[in-house]
C-alpha positions as CSV (number, residue, x, y, z in Angstrom):
1,M,-23.6,9.1,-1.1
2,K,-20.2,7.6,-2.2
3,P,-19.7,7.6,-5.9
4,D,-19.9,4.0,-7.5
5,F,-16.4,2.5,-8.3
6,S,-17.6,1.7,-11.8
7,T,-18.0,5.5,-12.4
8,L,-14.3,6.2,-11.8
9,D,-11.8,6.5,-14.7
10,Q,-8.4,7.8,-15.6
11,T,-9.7,11.8,-15.2
12,N,-11.0,11.2,-11.6
13,I,-9.3,8.2,-9.8
14,V,-6.7,10.6,-8.3
15,A,-9.1,12.9,-6.8
16,F,-11.3,10.0,-5.3
17,L,-8.2,8.6,-3.4
18,G,-7.3,11.8,-2.4
19,D,-10.9,12.3,-1.0
20,I,-10.5,8.8,0.7
21,F,-7.4,10.1,2.5
22,T,-9.0,13.3,3.7
23,R,-12.3,11.4,4.9
24,R,-11.0,8.1,6.1
25,G,-7.1,8.8,6.7
26,G,-7.6,9.6,10.2
27,E,-8.9,6.3,11.3
28,E,-6.5,4.3,13.9
29,Y,-3.6,1.9,11.9
30,L,-4.0,-1.5,13.6
31,G,-2.6,-0.3,17.0
32,E,0.4,1.7,15.8
33,P,1.0,5.3,16.8
34,V,-0.2,6.7,13.7
35,T,-3.3,7.0,11.7
36,M,-3.8,5.3,8.4
37,A,-3.2,8.7,6.4
38,E,-0.1,9.3,8.4
39,H,1.5,5.7,7.8
40,M,0.9,6.0,4.0
41,L,2.4,9.4,4.0
42,Q,5.3,8.9,6.0
43,G,6.2,5.8,3.6
44,A,5.8,8.4,0.7
45,T,7.7,11.0,2.1
46,I,10.6,8.7,3.0
47,A,10.9,7.5,-0.3
48,E,10.7,11.0,-1.7
49,Q,13.4,12.3,0.6
50,N,15.6,9.6,-0.4
51,G,15.2,10.4,-4.2
52,M,13.5,6.9,-4.8
53,P,11.8,6.4,-8.2
54,E,8.0,7.8,-8.6
55,E,7.0,4.2,-8.7
56,I,8.4,3.4,-5.1
57,I,6.9,6.7,-3.8
58,V,3.3,6.0,-5.3
59,G,3.5,2.3,-4.0
60,A,4.2,3.4,-0.8
61,L,1.6,5.9,-0.6
62,L,-1.2,3.3,-1.7
63,H,-0.2,0.2,-0.3
64,D,-2.7,0.2,2.3
65,V,-5.5,1.4,0.4
66,G,-7.1,-1.9,0.6
67,H,-8.2,-1.1,4.3
68,F,-10.9,1.3,2.6
69,T,-12.5,-1.0,0.3
70,S,-15.7,-0.3,1.6
71,E,-15.3,3.2,-0.2
72,F,-15.6,1.2,-3.5
73,G,-18.9,0.4,-5.0
74,T,-17.8,-3.0,-6.0
75,Y,-17.4,-4.1,-2.4
76,H,-20.2,-4.9,0.3
77,P,-19.1,-4.0,3.8
78,D,-19.9,-7.3,4.9
79,D,-17.4,-8.6,2.2
80,T,-14.4,-7.0,3.8
81,E,-14.3,-9.1,6.9
82,D,-13.2,-12.0,4.9
83,R,-11.0,-10.1,2.2
84,H,-7.5,-9.3,2.9
85,H,-6.5,-5.9,2.4
86,E,-3.7,-6.4,0.2
87,D,-5.7,-8.3,-2.3
88,A,-8.3,-5.9,-2.1
89,G,-6.2,-2.9,-2.6
90,E,-4.7,-4.7,-5.9
91,L,-8.1,-5.4,-7.2
92,V,-9.3,-1.7,-7.0
93,L,-6.0,0.0,-8.2
94,A,-5.5,-2.6,-11.2
95,P,-7.5,-1.0,-13.8
96,F,-5.6,2.5,-13.4
97,F,-2.1,1.6,-12.3
98,P,1.0,-0.2,-13.8
99,T,1.7,-3.6,-12.4
100,V,4.7,-2.5,-10.4
101,I,2.4,-0.4,-8.4
102,T,-0.4,-2.9,-8.1
103,D,2.4,-5.7,-7.0
104,C,3.6,-3.5,-4.2
105,V,0.1,-3.1,-3.0
106,K,-0.8,-6.9,-3.6
107,Y,2.4,-8.3,-2.2
108,H,3.5,-6.1,0.6
109,V,2.0,-8.7,3.4
110,A,3.9,-11.5,1.6
111,A,7.2,-9.3,1.7
112,K,7.1,-8.9,5.4
113,R,6.7,-13.0,5.3
114,Y,9.8,-13.3,3.0
115,L,12.0,-10.9,4.6
116,C,11.5,-12.7,7.9
117,A,12.3,-16.0,6.1
118,T,15.4,-14.5,4.4
119,K,16.9,-11.8,6.5
120,T,17.2,-12.6,10.2
121,E,17.7,-8.9,11.2
122,Y,14.4,-7.8,9.7
123,F,12.1,-9.4,12.3
124,N,13.9,-7.0,14.9
125,R,12.3,-4.0,12.8
126,L,8.9,-4.9,13.2
127,S,6.6,-3.1,15.6
128,P,4.4,-5.1,18.3
129,A,1.6,-5.1,15.9
130,S,3.5,-6.1,12.8
131,V,4.7,-9.0,14.8
132,H,1.0,-10.0,15.8
133,T,-0.2,-9.6,12.4
134,L,2.8,-11.6,10.9
135,E,1.6,-14.7,12.8
136,L,-1.9,-13.9,11.4
137,Q,-0.9,-13.8,8.2
138,G,0.9,-17.0,8.1
139,G,4.3,-16.6,9.7
140,P,7.8,-16.5,7.9
141,M,7.6,-18.1,4.3
142,S,8.5,-21.7,3.9
143,P,11.6,-22.5,1.5
144,D,9.1,-23.2,-1.5
145,E,7.0,-20.1,-1.0
146,V,10.4,-18.1,-0.9
147,A,11.3,-19.6,-4.3
148,E,8.3,-18.8,-5.8
149,F,8.1,-15.0,-4.3
150,E,11.8,-14.3,-5.8
151,Q,10.1,-15.2,-9.4
152,N,8.1,-11.9,-9.2
153,P,9.7,-9.4,-11.6
154,N,8.7,-6.5,-9.4
155,L,10.5,-8.0,-6.3
156,K,12.8,-5.1,-5.9
157,E,10.2,-2.6,-5.6
158,I,8.0,-4.7,-3.5
159,I,10.8,-5.3,-1.3
160,Q,11.5,-1.5,-1.0
161,V,7.8,-0.6,-0.4
162,R,7.9,-3.3,2.7
163,Y,10.6,-1.5,4.3
164,L,8.9,1.9,3.6
165,D,5.8,0.3,5.3
166,E,7.9,-0.6,8.4
167,A,9.4,2.8,8.5
168,G,6.2,4.9,8.3
169,K,5.1,4.4,11.7
170,R,6.6,7.5,13.4
171,D,4.5,9.4,15.9
172,D,6.9,12.6,15.4
173,M,6.8,12.8,11.6
174,A,5.6,15.7,9.5
175,T,4.7,15.1,6.1
176,P,2.8,16.6,3.3
177,D,-0.5,15.8,2.3
178,F,-2.0,13.6,-0.3
179,E,-2.3,16.7,-2.7
180,H,1.5,16.9,-2.6
181,F,1.8,13.6,-4.4
182,A,-1.5,13.7,-6.4
183,P,0.6,14.9,-9.4
184,M,3.0,11.6,-9.7
185,V,-0.1,9.3,-8.8
186,Q,-1.7,11.0,-11.9
187,R,1.6,10.3,-13.7
188,M,1.5,6.8,-12.8
189,V,-2.3,6.2,-14.1
190,D,-1.3,8.1,-17.4
191,R,1.6,5.7,-17.6
192,H,-0.6,2.7,-17.5
193,M,-3.6,4.0,-19.6
194,G,-1.9,6.5,-21.9
195,P,-3.0,10.1,-22.4
196,A,-6.3,11.1,-21.4
């Protein structure tokens, strides 16, 4: 039986996320040539290899965790059909992680729409599956949406995670597993919640 989300706390949230990666990470990632876990681990690995801050590494690692909301006791499986994965991911992580992390999760879809509206070359980075979902997600932002999005204090980090999202779709990249990143994930939790 899966644990109830309400039983999670600062001492077990990281292990719980790691368990999800182990059990569910092999699932298909929306027509991409990588699994869900490979996609998120690739983004985190690229960030780490390039010396990016831990906030970016952890944001990239967890940005798509909302695809697994059925793992959390607060969600009924039928609800996930109507729930955007970026919103679901932010909701389940918000009690445990700093806003910079949860914003990277919540706004990584919006960041694709933003970049397609503001950087003409960005669209060419998108995989065919990402182009398809762009249209489902509303297409490039309008000028008013761009202006509003640019007010987010974590804009720089959100955009960086979005670039890592696009980069993490290689069928030939070896990465460490979730356990490699678990200590920095825990540091982000402790930073938000204080000492356990």
